[in-house]
C-alpha positions in Angstrom: -29.4 -2.0 6.5 -28.9 1.5 7.9 -25.2 2.1 8.8 -24.1 5.0 11.0 -21.5 7.3 9.4 -17.9 7.4 10.6 -15.5 4.7 11.8 -18.2 3.0 13.8 -20.2 2.4 10.7 -17.1 1.0 8.9 -16.4 -1.4 11.7 -20.1 -2.5 11.6 -19.9 -3.1 7.9 -16.7 -5.2 8.3 -18.3 -7.3 11.0 -21.3 -8.0 8.7 -19.0 -8.9 5.8 -17.3 -11.5 8.1 -20.4 -12.8 9.7 -20.6 -16.6 9.1 -24.4 -16.2 8.9 -25.1 -14.0 5.9 -21.7 -12.5 5.3 -19.9 -12.1 2.0 -18.4 -15.5 0.8 -15.3 -13.7 -0.6 -14.6 -11.8 2.6 -15.1 -14.9 4.7 -12.4 -16.7 2.8 -9.8 -14.1 3.4 -6.8 -14.4 5.7 -4.1 -12.0 6.8 -1.8 -13.4 4.1 -4.4 -13.3 1.3 -5.2 -9.6 1.7 -1.6 -8.4 1.6 -1.5 -8.0 -2.2 -4.8 -6.0 -2.1 -3.3 -3.7 0.5 -0.2 -3.1 -1.6 -2.4 -2.4 -4.6 -4.5 0.1 -2.6 -1.4 1.9 -1.4 -0.2 2.3 -4.9 -3.6 3.6 -6.0 -3.3 6.3 -3.3 0.1 7.2 -4.5 -1.2 7.4 -8.1 -4.1 9.6 -7.2 -1.7 12.0 -5.4 0.7 12.1 -8.4 -2.3 12.9 -10.7 -3.6 15.5 -8.2 -7.0 13.8 -8.5 -8.4 14.7 -5.1 -11.9 13.2 -5.4 -10.2 9.9 -6.4 -7.7 10.3 -3.6 -10.6 10.6 -1.1 -12.0 7.3 -2.5 -8.7 5.5 -2.5 -7.9 6.6 1.1 -11.2 5.0 2.0 -10.2 1.8 0.3 -6.9 1.8 2.2 -8.6 2.5 5.5 -10.8 -0.5 4.8 -7.7 -2.6 4.6 -6.6 -1.6 8.1 -10.1 -2.4 9.4 -9.9 -5.8 7.6 -6.6 -6.7 9.2 -7.9 -5.6 12.6 -11.1 -7.7 12.2 -9.1 -10.8 11.3 -6.8 -10.3 14.2 -9.7 -9.8 16.6 -11.3 -13.0 15.4 -8.1 -14.8 16.2 -8.0 -13.3 19.7 -4.8 -11.2 19.0 -5.9 -7.5 18.9 -8.7 -5.3 17.6 -9.1 -2.0 15.9 -9.1 0.0 19.1 -5.7 -1.6 19.9 -4.4 -0.5 16.5 -5.5 3.1 17.2 -4.2 3.1 20.8 -0.8 1.8 19.5 -0.3 4.5 16.9 -1.5 7.3 19.3 1.0 6.1 21.9 3.8 5.9 19.3 3.2 9.4 17.9 3.1 10.9 21.4 6.2 9.0 22.4 8.1 10.0 19.3 7.1 13.7 19.5 8.4 14.8 22.9 8.9 18.3 21.5 5.1 18.5 20.9 3.7 16.5 23.8 6.5 17.0 26.3 9.3 19.4 27.2 11.9 18.5 24.5 13.0 21.3 22.2 13.5 20.7 18.4 14.8 23.6 16.3 14.2 22.3 12.8 12.6 19.6 10.6 16.1 18.1 10.1 16.7 18.0 13.8 13.3 16.4 14.3 14.1 13.7 11.7 17.3 12.8 13.6 15.4 12.7 16.9 12.7 10.5 15.3 15.3 8.1 13.9 17.0 7.9 17.3 13.6 7.0 18.9 13.1 4.3 16.3 16.6 3.0 16.7 16.1 2.6 20.5 12.8 0.8 20.0 14.2 -1.5 17.4 17.2 -2.4 19.6 14.9 -3.2 22.5 12.7 -5.3 20.3 15.5 -7.2 18.6 17.7 -7.7 21.6 16.2 -11.1 22.4 16.1 -12.3 18.8 19.5 -11.4 17.2 22.2 -8.7 17.4 20.7 -5.3 16.6 21.4 -3.6 13.3 20.8 -0.2 11.9 18.9 -2.0 9.1 16.4 -3.5 11.5 12.9 -2.4 10.7 13.3 -1.9 7.0 10.3 -3.9 5.9 11.0 -6.7 3.4 7.5 -6.1 1.9 8.5 -2.6 0.6 8.8 -2.2 -3.2 12.3 -3.1 -4.1 13.4 0.4 -5.2 12.0 2.0 -2.1 13.6 -0.7 0.2 17.0 -0.2 -1.6 16.9 3.5 -1.0 15.9 3.1 2.7 18.7 0.5 3.3 21.2 2.9 1.7 20.0 5.9 3.8 20.3 3.8 6.9 23.9 2.8 6.0 24.8 6.3 5.0 24.1 7.6 8.5 27.2 5.6 9.6 29.4 7.2 6.9 29.2 4.0 4.7 28.4 6.0 1.6 29.9 7.7 -1.4 30.9 11.3 -0.8 29.1 12.5 -3.9 27.3 11.4 -7.1 30.6 11.2 -9.0 31.7 8.1 -7.0 28.3 6.5 -7.7 28.7 7.1 -11.4 32.1 5.3 -11.3 30.4 2.4 -9.5 27.6 2.4 -12.1 30.1 2.1 -14.9 31.8 -0.8 -13.0 28.5 -2.6 -12.6 27.6 -2.1 -16.3 31.0 -3.7 -17.2 30.3 -6.7 -14.9 26.8 -7.1 -16.4 28.3 -6.9 -19.9 30.7 -9.7 -19.1 28.0 -12.1 -17.9 25.8 -11.3 -20.9 28.7 -12.0 -23.3 29.4 -15.4 -21.8 27.4 -18.5 -21.2 26.7 -17.6 -17.6 24.0 -19.1 -15.4 20.7 -17.1 -15.2 21.3 -16.6 -11.5 24.6 -14.9 -12.2 22.8 -12.5 -14.7 20.1 -11.8 -12.2 22.8 -11.0 -9.5 24.6 -8.5 -11.7 21.4 -6.9 -12.9 20.4 -6.5 -9.3 23.7 -4.8 -8.5 23.2 -2.5 -11.4 19.7 -1.5 -10.3 20.8 -1.1 -6.7 23.5 1.3 -7.9 21.0 3.2 -9.9 18.9 3.7 -6.8 22.0 4.9 -5.0 22.7 7.4 -7.8 19.1 8.7 -7.6 19.4 9.1 -3.9 22.6 11.2 -4.3 20.8 13.3 -6.9 17.9 13.9 -4.5 15.5 11.9 -6.7 13.0 9.4 -5.3 13.7 6.3 -7.5 10.3 4.8 -7.0 8.5 8.0 -8.0 10.9 8.5 -10.9 10.2 5.0 -12.3 6.4 5.5 -11.8 6.7 8.7 -13.9 8.8 6.9 -16.5 6.2 4.2 -16.7 3.5 6.8 -17.2 5.5 8.5 -19.9 6.1 5.2 -21.7 2.4 4.3 -21.5 1.4 7.8 -22.8 3.8 7.6 -25.8 3.0 4.0 -26.7 -0.7 4.8 -26.7 0.0 7.8 -29.0 1.9 5.4 -31.3 -1.2 3.1 -31.3 -3.5 6.0 -32.0 -1.4 7.2 -34.9 -1.2 3.7 -36.4 -5.0 3.3 -36.1 -5.4 6.5 -38.0 -3.4 4.8 -40.8 -5.5 1.7 -40.6 -2.7 -0.2 -39.0 -1.7 -1.5 -35.5 1.5 -2.4 -33.6 1.2 -6.0 -34.7 1.1 -4.9 -38.4 3.7 -2.1 -38.3 7.4 -2.7 -38.4 9.9 -1.3 -35.8 11.1 1.5 -38.0 7.6 2.9 -38.4 6.8 2.6 -34.7 10.1 4.2 -33.8 9.4 7.2 -36.1 6.0 7.7 -34.5 7.5 7.4 -31.0 10.1 10.0 -31.9 7.4 12.3 -33.3 5.5 12.0 -30.0 8.6 12.6 -28.0 9.3 15.9 -29.9 5.6 16.9 -29.5 6.0 16.6 -25.7 9.3 18.4 -25.6 9.1 21.9 -23.9 8.8 24.7 -26.3 11.7 27.2 -26.3 10.8 30.8 -25.5 
């Protein structure tokens, strides 16, 4: 089958995959709910390619992410809700509406001013949408499907715009110590697991708040920490294999010494 290049070809491929006569069995089984985990995975793979500055890989991953958009649109179209052209029209309309300084006569003097204007547009749209459902909140529109660290940071930024925030990182550090104390109490006693989870959640939420006050993206920082842990643990495994051993055979003292050696190896060299 010859497929035309461009978005038209992608839409054609999607239609064939979902064709009850000769389509792909896996694609035919999918629903809006079932493809959500795949969409999240593809978004993370895009972020990973950006972090690694692997641009050929980024091109490939962006294609995978675009396919997810086309998949949702196809499923919605089959259900008579909307189609891909509606998705495109909606985002074009939204971008034009929220950039009156580009497509209209409004004046914006800086990126910070544009951010405030953008948030004001979003707030008005959220209020209009939520008016018939429940009292509007500044927290409306913070997607529940966001990764927990990202959602925590976004909730905190929304609340901070009202002045509900620590004035500086020192206040958050004090709160962090308070949360550590509360977690220590529930761990020392025969507390219910739900209580431990609650206190651990409070501690993590405060860590995200501290990261925000320090100008650090908590989600990105944790991804880098994950990558560092993986890199160092793999180095420990490699060193053990060179000794004819493995993590299962080595004791903690030996592995910790190898970990420390790798950590020192990665440390910046002084001039």
